[in-house]
N, C-alpha and C positions, 0 to 999 in steps of 0.2 A: 503686696506689691511695693517695691522700693525702686527708686531711681538712683543712678550713679551720681556722684558728686559733680561730674562734668555736665551731665544732663540738667541737674538742678541749677548750675551756674548759667547755662544757656537760657533756661526758662526764666530765671530772674532778670537777666539782661534784656530779654525780649519784652518782658512786662515793663521794665524800667523805660525802655525806648518808647513803648506805646503810651505810657503815662506822660512822658515828656512831650509827646505830640498832641496832648490835650484830650485823649480818649478817656472815657469813664471806665470804671472797673469792669462792668458787665461787657461793654464793647470790647475791651482789651481781651478778656477771656474768650469771648465768642470768636474774635478774629484769630487768636492763637489756636483755638480748637479747629477752625476751618483750614488753617494753613499748615498745621502740623501733620507730618507723615508718620509719626510714631503713635501706635495704638495706645500705649500706656499714657503718653502725654495728653492725647485727646480725651481719655477718660478723666484725667486729673483736671484739665481745663473745664470739661463739662460739669464735673462735680462742683468745682469752685463757682462756676457761672450760675448753677442752679441755686446754690446757697446765697450768693450775692444778690440774685434776682428776688429772693424772698426778704431782702432787707438787711442781710448781714454785711458787715464790713469784710474786707479782704483778710484781715488778721483773724477775725472770728471764723471765717470759712476755713482758713488754714488750721485753726485750732480744732476744728471738727475732724481733721485728718492727721492725728498725732503721729501715725506711723510714717508719714511722708515728711512732715515739717517739724523740726525740733523747736523747743521752747524759745531758745535764744533768737531764732529767725522770726518766730511769731512776735516776740517782744520788739524786735527792731522794726518790723512792719507796723506794729501798733504805734510805736513812737513816730514813725514817718507819717502815719495817718493823723496823729494829734498835732503835728507841727506843719502839716500840709506839704511835706517834702518826701513823699513816699517813693518817688523815683530815685532820689539820692540813697534812701535806705535800702532799696532793692539792689542798687548798684554796689553798695558796700557789701551786702550779703553775697552777691555774686563774686566779688573779688576774694572774699574769704573762702568761698567754696573752691575757687580756682587754685588758690594757694594750697588748700588742704588736699585737693586732688593731685596736684603736682608732687606734694610731699608723699602722699600714699603710693604714687607710682614708684618713686625711688625706694620707699620703705619696703614695698612688696618684694623687690629683688634682693634688698639687703636681708630681709627676713628669711627668704629662701636660702640664701648663703649661710646664714646663722643656723638654720634648722638642719641643713645638710651636714655642716661641720659637727654640730652637736650629736646628731644621730650616728655619724661615722665614728666619733669618739666613743660613744656608748657601745658600739658593736666591735670596734677594733682594739680597744684597750685590753680586753681579756684574752685576745688571740695569742699573744706570746706565751701566756701562762698555760694556754690550752696545749701547746707543744709538749708540755711536761705532764699535765694532768689528763690529757686525752679529750677527744671531741665530746664525749658524753658529759663531762664536767662543764664544757663550754655551753652545750645546748641547755643543760639544766640551769646554768646561771642566766642565760638569755631569757628563758621561759619564766623563771621565778622573779627576776629583778628588772631586766632591761625592758621587756615588753610591758609589764604592769606600770613601770614608771612612765613610759612614753604614753600609754593609754590614759593614765591619770593626768598628765600634763595636757594632752589634747582635750580631755573632758573639761578641765578647768578653763582652758581658752574658749571652748564652745559655750560654756555656761556664762562666762564673762561677756561674750559677744551678744548672747541672747538677752542678758540683763540690760545692756546698753541700748537695745532696741525697744525695750518696754518703756512706754511714755510715763507710766506711773512711778517707775523706779529710777528714771533718768536723773531726776534732781538729787535723789539720795546717793546714786552712784557718783555723780559729780562732786557732791559734798565729801564723799569718802575719798575720792581721788585727790581732791584739793588739799587733804591733810597729809598726803604722801610727799616726801621730799622730791624735788625736781619735777615730777609729774604734776604735783599740786601747783607749782609755780607756773607751769604752762597753762593750766586751766584758769588760774587767777589772772594772769596777764591778758589772756584773750577775753575773759569776762569783763574785766575792768576797761579794756579797749572798747568793747561794745557799749558799755555804760557811758563812757566819755563821749563817744561819737553821738549817741542819741541825745545826751545832755547838750552837746554843742549845737546840734540841729535845733533843739528847743530854744536855746538862748538866742540863736541867730534869727529865729522866728518871732522874737520879742517876748518870750515867756520869762517869768521871774525865776529866781534861783531855786526856790522850793518846787515850782512846777517842773523846772528842767531836771531836777534830781528825780522827781516822780516819774517823768518820761524815761529817763535813763534807766531807772530800776526795772522798767518793763523788759529790758534786754538782758537782765541778770537772771540766770537760771541756777546759780549756786546759792543754797539757802543761807549760808553764813554771810556771804557778800550782800545778798539782798536785804538781810536784816540790818547790816551796817548802812546801806543806802537809805533805808526807811528812817533810821535814826538821824542821819544827816538831813533828811527832808524836814524832820521836826525841828532841828536846829535852825535851818534856813527859814522855816515858817515863823520862827520867833524873831526874825530880823537879822540873823547872823549872815555874814557874807558867805558866798559859795566856798571860797578857799578855807575859811575858818570852820565851816560846817563839815567839809570833807576831812579836814585835819583832826577835828574833835573825835571822829569815829575811827580814825586810823585806816581810812580807805586808800590813801595815797601817801607817798613818802615826802620828806621835807623839801627836796628839790622840786618835785612836781607841784607841791602846794605853793612854793615860792613863785614858780612860773605862772600859776593861775592868779596869784595875788598881784603880780606885775601886770598881767593881762587885764585885771579888774581896774587897775589904776590908769592904764593906757587905752582902754577900750578894745583890746585885742584878746579878750578871754576866749572867744570862739577858736581863734587860731592856736591859742595855747592848749586848749583841750584837744584839738585835732592832732597837734604835734605830740602830746603825751600819749594819745591813743596809738599813733603810729609807732612811737618808741616801744610801747608795751608789746605790740605785735612783733616787732623785730626781736625783742628779748625772748618772746615765746619761741620763735623760730630758732634762735641761737641755742636755747636750751634743748630743743629737739635734736639738733645736730650734736650737742654735747652728750646727750644720752646715747645716741647712736654710736658715737665715737667710743664711749665707755664700754658699750656692749661688744664692739669689735675688739677693743683692747683686752677685755676679760676673756673673750673667746680665743684670741690668739695666744694669750698666756696659757690658757687651758690646753690648747693644741701643742704648744711647746712642752708643757709639763707632761702631756700624754706621750709625746715622742721620746722624751727622756725616760719616762717610766717603762715604755715599751722596749727601748734599748736595754735598760737594766734588766727587765724580765727575760729578754732573749738571752742576755749574757748569763743570768742566773740559771735559766733552763739548760743552756748548753753546759755550764759547769756541773750541774747536778747529773746531767746525762753522762758526761765524761767520768764522773765519780762512780756511777753505777757500772759503767763498762769496766773500769779498773777492778771493782769489787767482783764482778762476774769472772774476770780472768784470774 
């Protein structure tokens, strides 16, 4: 059982509102279970309420349902529990799910357009040549090359989507994606934004720099970035300032470190961390649009090349047909 991103966003916002009103975790989940009209949501609320009534925290109860709640969400909730600001953490997670849902709605139609164009190219490009070689040649080409290629591509996409849903493989998949140009930057920006938000909440709650980094690392689900965060925590535990600890492990760039350093001197480090987190999310969204634009550009170039190739093939087929007619006469 899986919930849509929009449904998860609504669930988290409802829980955030309940926590702000002063309700306990168990009371919140029981209230949401009784008022929800969706059977799947009622089941999730009931499962979480049962686990929380046995002494588990909300993050631990979510961790027992890894198919529903990803690691980064569990980490943000855990950070909210440690800082006493779980309502803020849930609201942030809801905002991220809403942004992701809006992006996926747009991407769904763009992906449909890309797929239709790609399939049309695969089937239509050989047609002009079929005028000369006959339909049997075209059918043989489609059965031997086009169909196997499309099936292989669909199989690869299906396997990739299944791997992303596996909780045990999710961290390895993200680590692999984080090493890919552009795609890796998107994962890195979003992960660092989650880390900075959790760390800002911890500092605002009065925690030390080392404890804030430890809280922030709970929201990091990329292995390489998590290792850097833990090294930064060791630096901060030795008495190093937050800005210097983050700079020593290369987690942030120089301009961001400078902003945090100024915040430490002026007492506005929380605002600096939140501003950097917001900038990271904006960069991630800009990169997504860049990737989408590149895909459209490559596809349209391929379509233009296909049209030119088809026109050339038609001209060549007509020329060879005329030659044959002259030879016959």
